[in-house]
One Martini backbone bead per residue (centre of mass of N, CA, C, O) as a GRO file, in nm:
protein
  129
    1UNK     BB    1  -0.601  14.585  -0.774
    2UNK     BB    2  -0.400  14.520  -0.483
    3UNK     BB    3  -0.371  14.630  -0.135
    4UNK     BB    4  -0.163  14.671   0.156
    5UNK     BB    5  -0.178  14.833   0.471
    6UNK     BB    6   0.057  14.800   0.740
    7UNK     BB    7  -0.080  15.052   0.900
    8UNK     BB    8  -0.251  14.963   1.190
    9UNK     BB    9  -0.216  15.141   1.431
   10UNK     BB   10  -0.294  15.457   1.320
   11UNK     BB   11  -0.630  15.517   1.178
   12UNK     BB   12  -0.763  15.821   1.165
   13UNK     BB   13  -0.808  15.865   0.842
   14UNK     BB   14  -0.941  15.606   0.714
   15UNK     BB   15  -0.773  15.418   0.580
   16UNK     BB   16  -0.685  15.185   0.360
   17UNK     BB   17  -0.598  14.836   0.406
   18UNK     BB   18  -0.763  14.761   0.143
   19UNK     BB   19  -0.764  14.721  -0.226
   20UNK     BB   20  -1.003  14.703  -0.494
   21UNK     BB   21  -1.005  14.728  -0.859
   22UNK     BB   22  -1.265  14.794  -1.108
   23UNK     BB   23  -1.297  14.798  -1.441
   24UNK     BB   24  -1.597  14.943  -1.619
   25UNK     BB   25  -1.503  15.046  -1.879
   26UNK     BB   26  -1.443  15.383  -1.951
   27UNK     BB   27  -1.612  15.533  -1.685
   28UNK     BB   28  -1.597  15.277  -1.478
   29UNK     BB   29  -1.535  15.230  -1.124
   30UNK     BB   30  -1.450  14.993  -0.864
   31UNK     BB   31  -1.434  14.996  -0.503
   32UNK     BB   32  -1.274  14.788  -0.251
   33UNK     BB   33  -1.267  14.874   0.094
   34UNK     BB   34  -1.075  14.847   0.383
   35UNK     BB   35  -1.171  14.952   0.708
   36UNK     BB   36  -1.135  15.144   1.019
   37UNK     BB   37  -1.199  15.205   1.331
   38UNK     BB   38  -1.131  15.340   1.641
   39UNK     BB   39  -1.194  15.028   1.757
   40UNK     BB   40  -1.088  14.806   1.553
   41UNK     BB   41  -1.286  14.785   1.334
   42UNK     BB   42  -1.455  14.655   1.036
   43UNK     BB   43  -1.508  14.769   0.691
   44UNK     BB   44  -1.684  14.822   0.380
   45UNK     BB   45  -1.628  14.991   0.072
   46UNK     BB   46  -1.840  15.082  -0.202
   47UNK     BB   47  -1.731  15.226  -0.517
   48UNK     BB   48  -1.870  15.436  -0.757
   49UNK     BB   49  -1.695  15.562  -1.052
   50UNK     BB   50  -1.784  15.834  -1.267
   51UNK     BB   51  -1.726  15.980  -1.554
   52UNK     BB   52  -1.788  16.262  -1.687
   53UNK     BB   53  -1.890  16.378  -1.993
   54UNK     BB   54  -1.736  16.672  -1.946
   55UNK     BB   55  -1.457  16.613  -1.795
   56UNK     BB   56  -1.553  16.717  -1.474
   57UNK     BB   57  -1.487  16.454  -1.331
   58UNK     BB   58  -1.661  16.276  -1.062
   59UNK     BB   59  -1.885  16.032  -0.973
   60UNK     BB   60  -1.995  15.923  -0.645
   61UNK     BB   61  -2.078  15.599  -0.492
   62UNK     BB   62  -2.144  15.492  -0.154
   63UNK     BB   63  -2.091  15.198   0.043
   64UNK     BB   64  -2.172  15.040   0.357
   65UNK     BB   65  -2.013  14.743   0.508
   66UNK     BB   66  -2.087  14.539   0.770
   67UNK     BB   67  -1.990  14.251   0.933
   68UNK     BB   68  -2.300  14.167   1.004
   69UNK     BB   69  -2.350  14.164   0.658
   70UNK     BB   70  -2.164  13.991   0.483
   71UNK     BB   71  -2.316  13.720   0.440
   72UNK     BB   72  -2.577  13.835   0.337
   73UNK     BB   73  -2.462  13.984   0.095
   74UNK     BB   74  -2.324  13.751  -0.045
   75UNK     BB   75  -2.564  13.568  -0.080
   76UNK     BB   76  -2.737  13.776  -0.243
   77UNK     BB   77  -2.539  13.805  -0.469
   78UNK     BB   78  -2.507  13.518  -0.562
   79UNK     BB   79  -2.804  13.456  -0.611
   80UNK     BB   80  -2.846  13.667  -0.826
   81UNK     BB   81  -2.627  13.585  -1.035
   82UNK     BB   82  -2.723  13.295  -1.061
   83UNK     BB   83  -2.998  13.369  -1.184
   84UNK     BB   84  -2.896  13.502  -1.437
   85UNK     BB   85  -2.718  13.263  -1.540
   86UNK     BB   86  -2.943  13.020  -1.521
   87UNK     BB   87  -3.235  13.156  -1.592
   88UNK     BB   88  -3.188  13.402  -1.804
   89UNK     BB   89  -2.861  13.324  -1.915
   90UNK     BB   90  -2.749  13.015  -1.996
   91UNK     BB   91  -2.595  13.078  -2.292
   92UNK     BB   92  -2.405  13.274  -2.172
   93UNK     BB   93  -2.061  13.399  -2.189
   94UNK     BB   94  -1.910  13.519  -1.907
   95UNK     BB   95  -1.597  13.449  -1.971
   96UNK     BB   96  -1.552  13.662  -2.211
   97UNK     BB   97  -1.494  13.908  -1.986
   98UNK     BB   98  -1.202  13.841  -1.861
   99UNK     BB   99  -1.010  14.021  -2.052
  100UNK     BB  100  -1.052  14.292  -1.860
  101UNK     BB  101  -0.836  14.220  -1.687
  102UNK     BB  102  -0.575  14.327  -1.515
  103UNK     BB  103  -0.241  14.377  -1.501
  104UNK     BB  104  -0.092  14.432  -1.202
  105UNK     BB  105   0.201  14.509  -1.292
  106UNK     BB  106   0.134  14.718  -1.545
  107UNK     BB  107  -0.188  14.811  -1.598
  108UNK     BB  108  -0.269  14.651  -1.824
  109UNK     BB  109  -0.498  14.547  -2.063
  110UNK     BB  110  -0.598  14.267  -2.149
  111UNK     BB  111  -0.637  14.280  -2.501
  112UNK     BB  112  -0.504  14.580  -2.488
  113UNK     BB  113  -0.373  14.914  -2.528
  114UNK     BB  114  -0.452  14.997  -2.267
  115UNK     BB  115  -0.376  15.217  -1.989
  116UNK     BB  116  -0.369  15.284  -1.679
  117UNK     BB  117  -0.412  15.588  -1.516
  118UNK     BB  118  -0.384  15.464  -1.255
  119UNK     BB  119  -0.215  15.385  -0.998
  120UNK     BB  120  -0.163  15.098  -0.825
  121UNK     BB  121  -0.195  15.278  -0.537
  122UNK     BB  122  -0.476  15.371  -0.581
  123UNK     BB  123  -0.765  15.542  -0.463
  124UNK     BB  124  -1.057  15.707  -0.443
  125UNK     BB  125  -0.929  15.926  -0.238
  126UNK     BB  126  -0.713  16.029  -0.478
  127UNK     BB  127  -0.936  16.153  -0.627
  128UNK     BB  128  -1.057  16.410  -0.811
  129UNK     BB  129  -1.353  16.639  -0.842
   0.00000   0.00000   0.00000
């Protein structure tokens, strides 16, 4: 799920301008959000949200990524993933996990009968703890 918030004018609440959600298993979800500062600068927040085992809310861990670090972060992530794929697990079929990608129109998980619990336009800020 990705969406754009076209309300670029006054963003005092630090709303997400763009959001991408990735479900990872039954209890984990990652959110990649683009936000703006008061000075109309932009940064990315990466949030891991894990459902608590006692079903009493979510644990969230948030990371802030600023524009001056975008290229360094992307290069390090790409190099790390490529190392695992080529040096540590060259025979593993990483594409076998592509079936977990959600169908953005229906919210259904492709290849599964599960339906996303969150609405298509939700972000991590909408979740209650």
